[in-house]
C-alpha positions as a printed Julia matrix, in Angstrom:
236×3 Matrix{Float64}:
 -144.49  203.68  -139.47
 -145.89  203.46  -143.01
 -144.63  205.88  -145.66
 -148.2   207.09  -146.21
 -148.47  208.18  -142.58
 -145.05  209.82  -142.78
 -146.14  211.73  -145.88
 -149.19  212.97  -143.95
 -146.89  214.38  -141.27
 -144.76  216.09  -143.93
 -147.71  217.9   -145.5
 -148.47  219.65  -142.2
 -146.52  222.75  -141.23
 -144.15  222.56  -138.28
 -146.51  224.62  -136.16
 -149.49  222.42  -136.99
 -147.91  219.16  -135.89
 -149.46  217.63  -132.76
 -147.36  217.79  -129.62
 -148.76  214.81  -127.7
 -146.21  212.64  -125.95
 -145.11  209.62  -127.93
 -145.61  211.18  -131.37
 -142.67  212.13  -133.58
 -141.76  215.81  -133.2
 -139.92  218.29  -135.35
 -136.56  219.56  -134.09
 -134.52  222.38  -135.59
 -131.02  221.57  -136.9
 -130.12  225.23  -137.42
 -130.82  227.88  -134.8
 -130.38  230.85  -137.16
 -127.59  232.35  -135.0
 -124.51  230.11  -135.25
 -123.24  226.73  -136.42
 -124.01  224.79  -133.24
 -124.75  221.16  -134.07
 -122.57  221.14  -137.19
 -118.96  220.08  -137.7
 -116.73  221.36  -140.51
 -115.15  218.37  -142.23
 -112.87  219.63  -144.98
 -113.81  223.18  -145.95
 -112.6   226.38  -144.18
 -113.72  228.88  -141.52
 -114.76  231.22  -144.35
 -116.94  228.67  -146.14
 -119.89  228.74  -143.72
 -121.44  231.76  -142.03
 -124.75  232.93  -140.59
 -126.56  236.08  -141.69
 -130.15  237.24  -141.17
 -131.22  233.81  -139.97
 -129.71  232.08  -143.0
 -126.85  229.6   -143.27
 -124.57  230.94  -146.02
 -122.21  228.67  -147.94
 -119.61  230.37  -150.15
 -119.09  227.19  -152.18
 -115.31  227.21  -151.74
 -113.43  225.03  -151.18
 -115.33  221.93  -152.25
 -116.21  219.8   -149.24
 -118.86  219.26  -146.59
 -120.06  220.22  -143.14
 -121.73  217.37  -141.23
 -124.22  216.95  -138.41
 -122.74  216.26  -134.98
 -124.5   212.87  -134.79
 -125.87  210.12  -137.01
 -129.5   209.56  -138.02
 -131.34  206.46  -139.17
 -135.07  206.89  -139.91
 -136.28  210.48  -140.24
 -137.98  213.22  -142.23
 -135.76  216.18  -143.15
 -137.19  219.52  -144.24
 -134.84  222.15  -145.65
 -135.16  225.36  -147.66
 -132.4   226.41  -150.07
 -131.65  228.86  -152.85
 -128.73  229.23  -155.21
 -127.36  232.71  -155.69
 -125.57  232.13  -159.01
 -126.73  230.69  -162.35
 -125.51  227.12  -162.72
 -124.84  226.69  -158.99
 -124.04  223.25  -157.58
 -124.68  221.85  -154.1
 -126.65  219.18  -152.29
 -127.21  217.33  -149.07
 -126.03  213.88  -148.1
 -128.04  211.5   -145.95
 -126.73  208.26  -144.42
 -123.23  209.59  -145.07
 -119.87  208.63  -143.61
 -119.31  212.31  -142.92
 -115.73  212.3   -144.14
 -114.15  212.54  -147.61
 -114.02  209.32  -149.58
 -110.48  208.22  -150.55
 -108.94  210.72  -152.97
 -112.22  212.66  -153.21
 -113.48  215.85  -151.51
 -117.0   214.49  -150.93
 -118.14  211.57  -148.75
 -119.77  208.21  -149.31
 -123.5   208.67  -148.83
 -126.85  209.2   -150.47
 -126.79  212.52  -152.28
 -129.88  214.65  -152.73
 -128.85  216.96  -155.55
 -129.4   220.72  -155.5
 -128.48  222.17  -158.89
 -129.45  225.55  -160.3
 -131.42  225.25  -163.54
 -128.71  226.7   -165.81
 -126.21  224.02  -164.74
 -127.06  221.86  -167.76
 -126.16  224.74  -170.11
 -122.95  225.69  -168.32
 -121.84  222.04  -168.23
 -122.76  220.84  -171.74
 -122.18  217.46  -173.34
 -119.09  216.86  -175.45
 -121.0   217.85  -178.58
 -121.88  221.23  -177.02
 -125.57  220.52  -176.47
 -127.14  221.05  -173.01
 -126.57  218.26  -170.54
 -129.33  215.88  -169.46
 -132.16  217.75  -167.67
 -132.38  214.97  -165.08
 -129.46  216.58  -163.25
 -131.57  219.58  -162.2
 -134.63  217.7   -161.0
 -133.59  216.85  -157.45
 -131.64  213.8   -158.54
 -130.97  211.03  -156.0
 -127.95  208.76  -156.18
 -125.45  206.79  -154.17
 -122.12  208.61  -154.04
 -118.64  207.16  -153.61
 -119.61  203.56  -153.01
 -123.15  203.69  -151.62
 -125.54  201.66  -153.78
 -129.33  201.8   -154.21
 -132.1   201.02  -156.68
 -133.58  204.1   -158.42
 -137.34  204.54  -158.78
 -136.89  206.54  -161.99
 -133.61  205.3   -163.46
 -131.12  207.46  -165.27
 -128.35  204.9   -165.19
 -127.7   204.2   -161.51
 -129.29  207.54  -160.54
 -132.94  208.45  -160.05
 -134.37  211.57  -161.66
 -137.63  213.22  -160.7
 -140.83  212.56  -162.59
 -141.59  216.29  -162.65
 -139.34  219.37  -162.79
 -140.21  221.6   -159.82
 -137.03  223.45  -158.75
 -136.94  227.24  -159.01
 -134.02  229.29  -160.45
 -131.31  231.15  -158.55
 -132.5   233.78  -156.1
 -135.74  231.89  -155.33
 -136.3   229.57  -152.37
 -136.9   225.86  -152.83
 -138.21  223.44  -150.2
 -137.12  219.8   -149.99
 -138.78  217.22  -147.77
 -136.68  214.07  -147.62
 -138.19  210.94  -146.08
 -135.58  208.33  -145.15
 -136.83  204.99  -143.78
 -135.15  201.55  -143.78
 -133.08  202.13  -146.91
 -135.81  203.97  -148.83
 -135.6   207.69  -149.67
 -138.5   209.74  -151.01
 -138.07  213.37  -152.09
 -140.75  216.07  -152.28
 -139.8   219.24  -154.16
 -141.82  222.37  -153.4
 -144.79  220.46  -152.11
 -144.95  217.3   -154.22
 -143.24  213.89  -154.01
 -141.46  213.33  -157.32
 -138.44  211.06  -156.73
 -137.21  208.08  -154.75
 -134.72  205.25  -154.33
 -134.77  202.04  -152.31
 -132.51  199.3   -150.93
 -129.73  201.67  -149.89
 -126.61  199.81  -148.83
 -126.27  202.26  -145.9
 -129.25  203.05  -143.67
 -127.73  205.11  -140.87
 -125.19  207.9   -140.98
 -124.48  211.62  -140.87
 -126.23  214.47  -142.64
 -123.92  216.66  -144.71
 -124.35  220.03  -146.38
 -122.26  220.38  -149.51
 -119.99  223.19  -150.65
 -119.36  222.75  -154.37
 -118.18  225.89  -156.09
 -120.98  228.46  -155.78
 -122.85  230.42  -153.12
 -125.96  228.78  -151.71
 -128.21  229.75  -148.78
 -130.06  227.42  -146.4
 -132.74  228.11  -143.8
 -135.48  226.36  -141.81
 -133.65  223.04  -141.42
 -135.87  220.67  -139.44
 -135.75  216.96  -138.68
 -138.37  214.57  -137.37
 -136.76  211.39  -136.08
 -138.75  208.19  -136.51
 -138.51  204.82  -134.75
 -135.4   202.76  -135.58
 -135.49  199.73  -137.85
 -133.38  196.6   -138.22
 -130.2   198.31  -139.37
 -127.04  196.21  -139.1
 -123.49  197.28  -138.33
 -122.61  196.81  -142.02
 -125.42  199.23  -142.95
 -124.23  201.9   -140.5
 -121.63  204.54  -141.33
 -118.51  204.46  -139.12
 -118.51  206.86  -136.2
């Protein structure tokens, strides 16, 4: 399926998508009541909770919760909001779903979720604000995954337009992942991407990284598989 056709699916609301047999369909990854379908990897029972239809992450300890199965080609739609200035979190796609050696976070493709004040609270060595690319829905290979950035900031890819909202306000990400290519739409517009990922199938992970963040409306549309090899697949 071409990326243009996938993008057309993404622009439609979940309720507007056609339901004919044989077409890709949206499926919820969070039922709004409990953590069914998710597996705590290295956080704690107090890290993740459900309230008022939202998935609440306390941010402590640093670690991840993963999906109960792997995904290859798909569109992921997720809403999130930070509750503290300078908050840090993200999602991993095509992840190994376990901590990398001597690290709390896994190997995988990270889709960054940083609150806008992060660059001020984590300044450069000279005291000036850090690079604004961090807060633009940055995409990068973490802990050994490699890729080619569309909009390079070193090995990372920063968005071409800054669209994230500050703490307390909801953001929507649509993440299209197909055959080693990832495209990210932030609040209704595609603004970032990477290609040639060294891993093309793996777990989804939600990240706990020091501050409270809320998630809701987590949906996935699985797409037909590609030519992924065993070397491009995360270990079970």
